[in-house]
C-alpha positions as CSV (number, residue, x, y, z in Angstrom):
1,X,39.4,8.7,-4.1
2,X,36.9,6.1,-5.3
3,X,37.9,2.9,-7.0
4,X,36.5,-0.4,-8.0
5,X,37.8,-3.8,-6.9
6,X,37.5,-5.9,-3.8
7,X,38.3,-8.8,-1.8
8,X,35.3,-8.7,-2.8
9,X,36.3,-5.5,-2.3
10,X,39.7,-6.2,-2.4
11,X,41.5,-3.3,-3.4
12,X,39.4,-2.0,-1.0
13,X,38.9,0.7,1.4
14,X,42.4,0.7,2.6
15,X,44.6,-0.7,0.0
16,X,46.5,-3.8,1.0
17,X,48.3,-2.3,3.9
18,X,47.3,1.3,3.7
19,X,45.0,1.4,6.7
20,X,47.6,0.7,9.3
21,X,45.1,-1.6,11.0
22,X,45.8,-2.3,14.7
23,X,45.8,-6.1,13.9
24,X,48.8,-7.7,12.4
25,X,48.6,-9.2,8.9
26,X,49.1,-12.6,10.5
27,X,45.7,-12.4,12.3
28,X,43.7,-12.8,9.2
29,X,44.5,-13.9,5.6
30,X,46.3,-11.2,3.6
31,X,43.7,-9.5,1.4
32,X,40.7,-10.9,3.2
33,X,37.8,-8.6,4.1
34,X,38.8,-8.5,7.8
35,X,42.5,-7.9,6.9
36,X,41.5,-5.0,4.7
37,X,38.9,-3.4,7.0
38,X,39.7,-4.4,10.5
39,X,37.2,-3.9,13.3
40,X,34.1,-2.2,12.1
41,X,32.3,0.6,13.8
42,X,29.3,3.0,13.2
43,X,29.7,6.6,12.2
44,X,26.3,8.3,11.6
45,X,24.3,6.2,9.3
46,X,27.3,4.2,7.9
47,X,29.3,1.2,9.0
48,X,32.9,2.1,8.5
49,X,36.3,0.4,8.6
50,X,39.2,1.2,10.8
51,X,40.1,4.1,8.5
52,X,36.6,5.6,8.9
53,X,35.6,4.8,5.4
54,X,32.1,3.3,4.6
55,X,32.0,-0.4,4.1
56,X,29.2,-2.5,2.5
57,X,29.5,-6.2,3.4
58,X,27.7,-8.9,1.3
59,X,27.2,-12.4,2.3
60,X,25.0,-15.3,3.3
61,X,22.9,-16.4,6.4
62,X,22.5,-19.9,7.7
63,X,19.1,-21.3,8.3
64,X,18.6,-23.0,11.7
65,X,21.9,-24.5,12.8
66,X,20.2,-27.6,14.3
67,X,18.2,-28.3,11.2
68,X,20.9,-28.4,8.5
69,X,24.3,-28.9,10.3
70,X,25.8,-30.5,7.1
71,X,25.5,-27.0,5.5
72,X,27.6,-25.3,8.2
73,X,31.0,-26.9,8.0
74,X,34.5,-25.6,7.3
75,X,34.3,-27.0,3.7
76,X,31.0,-25.1,3.2
77,X,32.2,-21.8,4.5
78,X,35.5,-22.2,2.6
79,X,33.6,-22.7,-0.6
80,X,31.5,-19.6,0.1
81,X,34.7,-17.6,0.5
82,X,36.7,-19.0,-2.4
83,X,33.9,-19.6,-5.0
84,X,31.3,-17.0,-4.0
85,X,33.4,-14.2,-2.6
86,X,31.3,-13.7,0.6
87,X,32.7,-11.4,3.2
88,X,30.2,-12.1,6.0
89,X,28.4,-15.2,7.3
90,X,25.5,-15.0,9.7
91,X,24.8,-17.7,12.2
92,X,21.1,-17.9,12.8
93,X,20.7,-19.3,16.4
94,X,17.0,-20.2,16.8
95,X,15.9,-19.9,20.4
96,X,12.6,-21.8,21.0
97,X,11.9,-23.8,17.9
98,X,12.9,-27.5,17.7
99,X,16.7,-27.7,18.3
100,X,16.8,-24.1,19.4
101,X,19.3,-22.8,22.0
102,X,16.9,-22.8,24.9
103,X,15.4,-26.3,24.2
104,X,18.5,-28.5,24.7
105,X,16.9,-30.9,22.2
106,X,19.9,-30.9,19.8
107,X,22.8,-29.6,22.0
108,X,23.2,-28.5,25.6
109,X,23.7,-24.8,25.9
110,X,27.4,-25.4,26.7
111,X,27.8,-27.6,23.6
112,X,25.9,-25.0,21.6
113,X,28.3,-22.3,22.7
114,X,31.2,-24.5,21.7
115,X,29.7,-25.1,18.3
116,X,29.1,-21.4,17.7
117,X,32.6,-20.7,18.8
118,X,34.0,-23.2,16.2
119,X,32.0,-21.5,13.4
120,X,33.2,-18.1,14.5
121,X,36.7,-19.3,14.4
122,X,36.3,-20.8,10.9
123,X,35.0,-17.5,9.6
124,X,38.1,-15.8,11.2
125,X,40.4,-18.4,9.6
126,X,39.2,-17.3,6.2
127,X,39.1,-13.6,7.0
128,X,35.4,-13.0,6.7
129,X,33.1,-11.3,9.2
130,X,30.7,-13.5,11.4
131,X,27.4,-12.3,12.7
132,X,26.1,-14.1,15.8
133,X,22.3,-13.8,15.5
134,X,19.9,-14.5,18.5
135,X,17.2,-15.6,16.2
136,X,13.9,-14.7,17.9
137,X,11.0,-15.5,15.7
138,X,7.8,-17.2,16.7
139,X,7.4,-19.9,19.2
140,X,7.5,-17.8,22.4
141,X,10.2,-15.5,21.2
142,X,8.4,-13.0,19.0
143,X,8.6,-10.8,22.1
144,X,12.4,-10.9,22.7
145,X,11.8,-10.2,26.4
146,X,10.4,-13.7,26.7
147,X,14.0,-14.9,26.0
148,X,15.8,-12.7,28.6
149,X,16.4,-15.5,31.0
150,X,18.6,-17.2,28.4
151,X,19.6,-14.2,26.3
152,X,21.5,-12.4,29.1
153,X,23.8,-15.3,29.9
154,X,24.2,-16.1,26.2
155,X,25.3,-12.6,25.4
156,X,27.4,-12.4,28.5
157,X,29.3,-15.5,27.3
158,X,29.6,-14.4,23.7
159,X,30.8,-10.9,24.4
160,X,33.4,-12.2,26.8
161,X,34.5,-14.9,24.4
162,X,34.7,-12.8,21.3
163,X,35.5,-9.3,22.5
164,X,38.9,-9.4,20.9
165,X,37.7,-10.9,17.6
166,X,37.7,-8.1,15.0
167,X,35.5,-10.1,12.7
168,X,32.5,-10.6,15.0
169,X,29.2,-8.7,15.1
170,X,26.3,-9.2,17.5
171,X,22.6,-9.3,16.3
172,X,20.7,-9.4,19.6
173,X,17.2,-10.1,18.3
174,X,16.3,-11.3,14.8
175,X,12.6,-10.5,14.0
176,X,10.5,-9.2,16.9
177,X,6.9,-9.6,16.0
178,X,3.4,-9.7,17.4
179,X,0.5,-7.3,17.8
180,X,1.8,-6.1,21.2
181,X,5.5,-6.0,20.3
182,X,6.1,-2.3,19.7
183,X,9.4,-0.6,19.5
184,X,9.2,0.3,23.2
185,X,8.9,-3.4,24.0
186,X,12.0,-4.2,21.8
187,X,13.9,-1.3,23.3
188,X,13.1,-2.6,26.8
189,X,14.8,-5.8,25.8
190,X,17.8,-4.0,24.2
191,X,18.3,-1.8,27.3
192,X,18.8,-5.0,29.3
193,X,21.0,-6.9,26.9
194,X,23.3,-4.2,25.5
195,X,24.7,-3.2,28.9
196,X,25.6,-6.8,29.5
197,X,27.5,-6.9,26.2
198,X,29.1,-3.5,26.8
199,X,30.4,-4.5,30.2
200,X,32.6,-7.1,28.5
201,X,33.0,-5.6,25.0
202,X,32.8,-1.8,24.7
203,X,33.0,-1.5,20.9
204,X,31.8,-4.4,18.8
205,X,28.8,-3.4,16.6
206,X,25.4,-4.5,18.1
207,X,22.5,-4.9,15.7
208,X,19.0,-4.7,17.0
209,X,15.9,-6.1,15.4
210,X,12.8,-3.9,14.9
211,X,9.1,-4.7,15.2
212,X,6.9,-6.4,12.5
213,X,9.6,-8.9,11.6
214,X,12.3,-6.2,11.4
215,X,10.5,-3.8,9.2
216,X,9.6,-0.9,11.5
217,X,12.9,0.9,11.4
218,X,11.0,4.2,11.1
219,X,9.4,3.6,14.5
220,X,12.8,2.9,16.0
221,X,14.1,6.2,14.6
222,X,11.5,8.0,16.8
223,X,13.2,6.8,20.0
224,X,16.6,5.3,19.2
225,X,18.9,3.4,21.5
226,X,21.4,5.4,23.5
227,X,24.6,3.5,22.8
228,X,27.5,3.8,20.4
229,X,28.2,1.4,17.6
230,X,24.5,0.3,17.2
231,X,22.7,-0.6,14.0
232,X,19.1,-1.5,13.3
233,X,17.8,-4.5,11.4
234,X,15.7,-4.2,8.2
235,X,14.4,-7.3,6.5
236,X,12.7,-7.7,3.1
237,X,11.6,-10.4,0.7
238,X,11.4,-9.1,-2.8
239,X,8.1,-10.9,-3.6
240,X,6.3,-9.3,-0.7
241,X,8.1,-6.0,0.2
242,X,8.2,-3.2,-2.2
243,X,8.9,0.6,-2.4
244,X,6.9,1.3,0.8
245,X,9.4,-0.6,2.9
246,X,12.4,1.2,1.2
247,X,10.6,4.4,2.1
248,X,10.5,3.4,5.7
249,X,14.2,2.7,5.5
250,X,14.8,6.1,4.1
251,X,12.9,7.7,6.9
252,X,15.1,5.9,9.4
253,X,18.3,6.9,7.6
254,X,17.2,10.5,7.4
255,X,16.7,10.5,11.1
256,X,20.2,9.2,11.7
257,X,19.8,5.4,12.1
258,X,22.4,3.0,10.6
259,X,20.7,0.0,8.9
260,X,21.9,-3.5,8.3
261,X,19.8,-5.9,6.1
262,X,20.8,-9.0,8.1
263,X,18.3,-11.1,6.2
264,X,16.5,-10.9,2.9
265,X,15.2,-13.2,0.2
266,X,14.4,-13.3,-3.4
267,X,11.1,-15.1,-2.7
268,X,7.9,-14.1,-0.9
269,X,8.1,-13.7,2.8
270,X,7.2,-17.3,3.5
271,X,10.3,-18.4,1.7
272,X,8.5,-19.6,-1.5
273,X,7.3,-18.1,-4.7
274,X,9.5,-16.4,-7.3
275,X,12.3,-15.8,-7.8
276,X,11.5,-12.1,-7.9
277,X,14.7,-10.8,-9.4
278,X,13.4,-7.6,-10.9
279,X,12.2,-6.2,-7.5
280,X,15.3,-7.6,-5.8
281,X,17.4,-5.6,-8.3
282,X,15.6,-2.5,-7.0
283,X,16.5,-3.4,-3.5
284,X,20.1,-4.1,-4.5
285,X,20.5,-0.7,-6.1
286,X,18.9,0.9,-3.0
287,X,21.3,-0.8,-0.6
288,X,24.4,-0.2,-2.8
289,X,23.6,3.5,-3.1
290,X,23.3,3.8,0.7
291,X,26.2,1.5,1.6
292,X,23.8,-0.9,3.5
293,X,25.3,-4.3,4.1
294,X,23.3,-7.5,3.6
295,X,23.1,-11.2,4.2
296,X,20.9,-13.4,1.9
297,X,18.6,-16.0,3.4
298,X,19.8,-18.7,3.1
299,X,22.3,-21.5,2.8
300,X,20.2,-24.5,3.8
301,X,19.0,-28.0,3.0
302,X,15.4,-26.9,2.9
303,X,13.1,-27.3,-0.1
304,X,12.1,-23.6,-0.5
305,X,12.7,-21.0,-3.1
306,X,14.8,-18.8,-0.9
307,X,17.4,-21.6,-0.4
308,X,20.5,-20.7,-2.3
309,X,21.4,-24.3,-2.9
310,X,19.8,-27.1,-4.9
311,X,18.2,-30.0,-3.1
312,X,20.8,-32.3,-1.5
313,X,23.7,-30.0,-2.2
314,X,24.8,-29.8,1.4
315,X,24.7,-33.6,1.9
316,X,26.9,-34.0,-1.2
317,X,29.2,-31.1,-0.5
318,X,28.1,-29.4,-3.8
319,X,28.5,-25.8,-2.6
320,X,28.2,-24.4,-6.1
321,X,25.1,-26.4,-7.0
322,X,22.9,-23.3,-6.8
323,X,19.1,-22.9,-7.0
324,X,17.7,-20.1,-9.2
325,X,17.9,-17.8,-6.2
326,X,21.4,-18.9,-5.4
327,X,22.6,-18.3,-9.0
328,X,21.2,-14.8,-8.8
329,X,22.7,-14.1,-5.4
330,X,26.1,-15.6,-6.2
331,X,26.4,-13.3,-9.2
332,X,25.5,-10.3,-7.0
333,X,28.1,-11.1,-4.4
334,X,30.8,-11.4,-7.0
335,X,30.2,-7.9,-8.4
336,X,32.9,-5.4,-7.4
337,X,32.0,-2.6,-5.0
338,X,33.2,1.0,-4.9
339,X,35.4,2.0,-1.9
340,X,37.1,5.1,-0.7
341,X,40.8,4.6,-0.1
342,X,42.7,5.7,3.0
343,X,44.0,8.8,1.2
344,X,46.4,9.9,4.0
345,X,48.5,6.8,3.9
346,X,51.9,6.7,2.1
347,X,51.3,3.1,1.3
348,X,48.2,3.9,-0.9
349,X,48.8,4.2,-4.6
350,X,47.3,7.4,-5.9
351,X,46.0,5.9,-9.1
352,X,44.2,2.7,-8.0
353,X,41.1,3.7,-9.8
354,X,43.0,3.7,-13.0
355,X,44.2,0.1,-12.9
356,X,42.2,-2.5,-14.9
357,X,42.4,-6.1,-15.9
358,X,41.3,-7.1,-19.4
359,X,39.4,-9.3,-20.0
360,X,37.6,-9.9,-16.7
361,X,36.2,-12.6,-16.3
362,X,39.4,-14.4,-17.5
363,X,39.3,-17.5,-19.7
364,X,43.0,-18.3,-20.4
365,X,45.0,-15.1,-20.1
366,X,44.7,-11.4,-19.2
367,X,46.6,-8.2,-19.3
368,X,47.1,-5.3,-16.9
369,X,46.2,-1.8,-18.0
370,X,48.3,0.7,-15.9
371,X,48.3,4.5,-15.9
372,X,50.8,6.2,-18.1
373,X,54.1,6.3,-16.4
374,X,53.3,3.8,-13.7
375,X,55.9,1.1,-13.3
376,X,55.0,-2.1,-11.5
377,X,57.9,-3.7,-9.5
378,X,56.2,-7.0,-9.1
379,X,52.9,-8.8,-9.9
380,X,51.5,-11.8,-8.0
381,X,48.4,-13.9,-8.3
382,X,46.7,-14.8,-5.0
383,X,43.9,-17.0,-4.0
384,X,41.1,-16.0,-1.6
385,X,43.2,-16.8,1.5
386,X,46.1,-14.5,0.3
387,X,48.3,-17.4,-0.7
388,X,50.6,-16.6,-3.6
389,X,50.0,-18.9,-6.5
390,X,52.1,-17.3,-9.2
391,X,54.7,-14.6,-9.5
392,X,54.7,-12.7,-12.9
393,X,58.1,-11.8,-14.3
394,X,56.9,-9.3,-16.8
395,X,53.9,-7.1,-15.7
396,X,53.6,-5.7,-19.2
397,X,53.1,-9.1,-20.9
398,X,50.0,-11.2,-21.2
399,X,49.5,-13.1,-17.9
400,X,48.8,-16.8,-18.3
401,X,45.9,-18.0,-16.1
402,X,45.1,-21.2,-17.9
403,X,46.3,-23.4,-15.1
404,X,43.9,-21.8,-12.5
405,X,40.7,-23.6,-11.7
406,X,37.4,-21.8,-11.9
407,X,36.9,-19.3,-9.1
408,X,37.8,-15.9,-7.7
409,X,41.5,-14.7,-7.5
410,X,43.4,-11.5,-7.0
411,X,46.3,-9.7,-8.6
412,X,48.7,-8.0,-6.2
413,X,50.6,-5.2,-7.9
414,X,53.5,-3.6,-6.1
415,X,54.7,-0.1,-7.0
416,X,57.4,2.0,-5.5
417,X,54.8,4.0,-3.7
418,X,52.4,1.3,-2.6
419,X,50.4,-1.8,-3.3
420,X,47.2,-2.4,-5.3
421,X,45.1,-5.5,-5.4
422,X,42.5,-6.3,-8.1
423,X,39.9,-9.0,-8.2
424,X,39.2,-11.3,-11.2
425,X,37.0,-14.2,-12.0
426,X,38.5,-17.3,-13.7
427,X,35.9,-19.0,-16.0
């Protein structure tokens, strides 16, 4: 059964409790993406939840952690969850550039690990997924093998530390590049790093970058990695990359690879120019149709088109002060997705796709439209952390939402045969 809603996917893939996830509800906020989906895995070309149903995550990437630390705080991440509706945040850990992990110019490696752990825990606190990204790029790291001396202990630590965190994903090399950096070179690196991870953590998804700044997924498909729960990175910038790159993605998918767009921008590839929303719409449609998850580049304090915030927003804590790109991306993140429910669960309501809120977005009040014969036992309004804000005495009456501040909320509807949760936007 397919139905719309979310946490950003809220009603989501499993209903509120329908998946019988191995985690307890206390592990993550009720109704959050991780609560609903549990630990993710790879089946064929799809990333799936603990019920085995395809999941598309949508969220944001940091820029360099050392460069814009005021952007990466609990307040910032909380706002991205509550106001934007993200369900994944990517931590871009540069390796060789100033302040990178290997330089010890900003933090020692030990302090860097602790800082990353804190950000991972913040993501878990708010029930969103967290991608740990070993951000190979240019200065000595375009060939990821040049980072092996540091990458192996880094991933050994991270996979030991976070092996039990259901909300963590590992991206082992961001954008391999250079004229001599072929897929065979990247695969050589992956074949040394992934066994280190798997020795500690046998099941967390590992995402591997591909040559030419993570564009050559078709080359990787000719000689894929021989591990379970592996995905491949595809990056695009809508002012530079067009149908030819989507064609490369389709080649990889047709050969059985699972793709994750761990970074993309609405600008040109250098971060400026645009915003190119018309071409980005084509990319969005392509990813949605194929259930490909994405993280937008980026939340930052940098003066470039691809920055989702206006200048100085991080310094002022103005997390909704968006740039042209950020306004576009925030709207895309807040759109509901389609999910396939766990149909074999007695807790799943059989008519979830027939429940609607009107109007949505909500200005002052809204009504529930239920299927004929459906009787709601109780209705509650929740915030993004699953906290109950209001209990509704009469589900058939207009529901007053005038006291709610602007943002994203959910309506939890309890029936005799299960629970449904619907997302709404308060204007």
